Every structure is written in C-alpha cells, then in structure tokens.
N, C-alpha and C positions, 0 to 999 in steps of 0.2 A: 904399733907391744907387741911384743914375738910372747912365748911362752919361758925362757930365758930369766924374762925381768924380774929383778925385784918384790920379794914378797912384799906387797904392802897393809896394812890393814883391810882393804877392801879382797886382796884379794884372801887371806887369811879366815873373815866372815864367808864369804862363796865356800874354801876347805874347810871351814870347819861345819854347812851345812851339810853340803854330800857327806862328807864323813858319819855324822850324826841320823844318815839318809842308814846307812848298811846293816846297825843291829833289827835296826821295820822289817829293811830287806830278810835278813837270814832270817825272824820271825817269821815274813809270809810265808816264805820257801820250805816252813813245817806244814804252814796249813793246802800245799798241794792237793794234796789227796782231796780234803774237804773237796777245793777246787771243782776237781774230775768228778769229782761226785754230783755236787750240783751242775753239771755243761751238763755232764748226761741222764739227768730228772728232766733238767730243764728241756733240751732237745727233745728228750723222750715225749712230754707234756704237750711241747706245743707242734712235736710232728701229729698229733692227737686232736687239736683244736683251741691248747690252752692258747694264753694268754699274761705275758707281764707288762706287770707295771714298775716303775721304778722314783726312787724320790731320797734330795735328800736339799742342802742346804747351804748356801755359801758354793765354795769351793765343790765341795759334797754335791747339788748339784749338778753344777757344771760335769761330775764322775757319771751320776745316771746318763743324765743325759749324752753319753759320750755310751755310755751299753745298749740302750732300748739304739742307736743310732747305726750299731754294728749290728743289733738283728735285724731292729728293719732295713737294713742296706747290704750288708756284705762288709763277711771278715775274711777265710781267706780261700777267697774265688767265689764264682760266682754260683748261686743256690738262689730257692725261694727266698717272698720275703716272710718275714712273721711277723705277729703284732706285738707292739710291746712300747708301751706307753713310759712316755713324763713326764709325772707330775707337777710338776711347776714350769710346763711347755707352756702351757697354753694364760696368758695371761690375762685373758678377759675374766677368766672364768676363776682363776687363781684372785683376781683383786675381789672379783664379787664376792664368792665365801669368805674369805679374808675383813673385806668388811659388811657382811653381814651373816656372818655368822664365827668374827676372830680367828686370828692366825693360827689357834690353835688346830682348827678344823680346816684348812685347806685344803689336805694332800686324803683324811679321812672321808669327808667328800667324795672326793673323786673315787675314792676306791669302793665303797657304796657304791656309784652310778657304774664306775667299767667290771670290777673284777667279779667275779663268777666262784663256785666251787673247784680246784683241780687249777685254781690259776696261782701266778708266782709274787709277791713281792717282795720287791729289794728294796732297803733305805741304807742308806751312806751315811755318814757318821763321825767326828774322829769324836769327838766328847761323850754320845752315849744316851745324851739325858736331853734330848728336841725332844720340850713334849709334841710337836705336832705330826713327829713320826711315833712318837708311842703311843699315840691317837692311830696313826694309820695302821699300824700293827694292829691295834686291840681290836679295830675294824674289821680286819681283813680275815683275823683268825672268827670272828660271827659269822664271815661268808661261807667259810670252811674253803678259806685260801692258805696257800704257804707263807711265813715267810720268813727269811735268812737277810739277816744284817755282818757289814763290812762298817767296823768300829775302830777304833780306838782302842787302848787299852783297859781290858776287859778287870774282873766285872764291872760288867755295867748295867744299867734297867734296857736300853736297847737291847742287848745282849740277851739279857735276861725274858724279853716279852717275844723275841724273836721263837721259832721254829729253830734253826740249825746259826753259828755265828761265825763271820772269822774276827780274831782280837789283834788287833796289832800293837806292840809299845811303841813310842817314841812321840814326837813334838808333832804340832798337829797336821804343816806342810809337809811332816817324810811322813805318816800317817797318808796321805791326799795324796803323795805319789806311789805309795803301795798300791793303795788300792785301783789307781791305774795301769797298775802290772794287773793285779789280781783279778782282773776285771780282762782283761786281754785272756792269760790263760783262759780264764773259763769260757772263751767267748772262741779261742783256740779248738775246745772239748767239746764244745759245742758244735762248732759245725761240721769237725771228724764224724762223731756225733751220726750227724744230720746222712752223711756219704754214707758213712758203714748202714746204715739204714732202708735209705733208697739206694745201694745197689741190691744190697741186698732182699729187696724185693720187688727184684726187677726177675 
C-alpha cells in the first residue's frame, strides 16, 4: 500500500482521528506558560528533597507512569535521579487496598503512606470525575501537598479539587495524546531548570 492509494473507510477514520487531535493540541499550546511554571516549581522542590506522586486510571495510568519514569530516569540528558512514584505501579499494594478499603481508596491510601508536606501530586484524567483521584487530591491537601491535574474539558471536579489544572477540550483519546505532549514539555522545562540550578551552584 502506498500513500497515493485511494481513500478507504479505514483511511478516513485515521484521518478524522488525527484531525480531531488538532484543536486539542492548539488548546495545549495555550497552556505552555502554565506547564513552564510547573516544571520550574517542581525542579526547585525536588532539588530541595521533595517527591512527586502521580496517578490515573487506564490510559491515564500509563501517562502517569511515563511521567515518573522520566523523573527517576532521565529526559534531556544525564542528571541525578529524582524520587517519583506512580501510584498504580505496585500491583500488590493496589489490589490489597482495593480489596480491603475499596477502589476509591487505592490512591489515597498510598498518598497517606508516601506523601509529605511540600510534595507534589499529579493526577491525570480525561473525564475529571474519577472518585479515586478525587479522594487522592483530598488526601494530598490534608498532608500539605500541592495537587496539579491534567484533565479533559473543564470545569470538572478534579480540576476544581486541584491547586492548578490544565483542562483540554476534545475526545478522550485525543486528550490523552495531548497529555503526553504536556508531560514532555513539563519534563523539558524541569530538566532545563535542574541544569541551570546545578550550574549556578558550582
């Protein structure tokens, strides 16, 4: 099959999906300054010893794990590792908490265990209505943490529960795709800030 093949129903579906992502990505471009503030703030906190926790459900769980991997590993070149925990990553804890306390508590219980004042909790949701994420945000605030949310269109309960939020219009799949771009932009700012701070301290 070549790129000059006649458009089929399948090719139209693919084109429609890509086209639908464009308004969502345009809305994300308008949030670049907010993501820059988050990246700088998180770098300053983590250089001082803070930790990041992240959570989501389904595809958003994968995005949350992508974020923590970039911080524990590396993004824009070699640097020190930072403490970041994805709250669905420990399946034994997740299933034990769900079994003993209910699915609404699977993230909140871990926030209680791992979170401390000054830490950051990042929550991702296309709907912005997931009860387990709302409980996590509530618990984080009770522990003196800062909560940032990446969600679909606002207003929504999770964006309202967060200290700050990026809310994006569009279908769920397109919002998740934009969330990955947001994470990468956020991490790029984070790494640049770390390099600037470390260079300035030498």
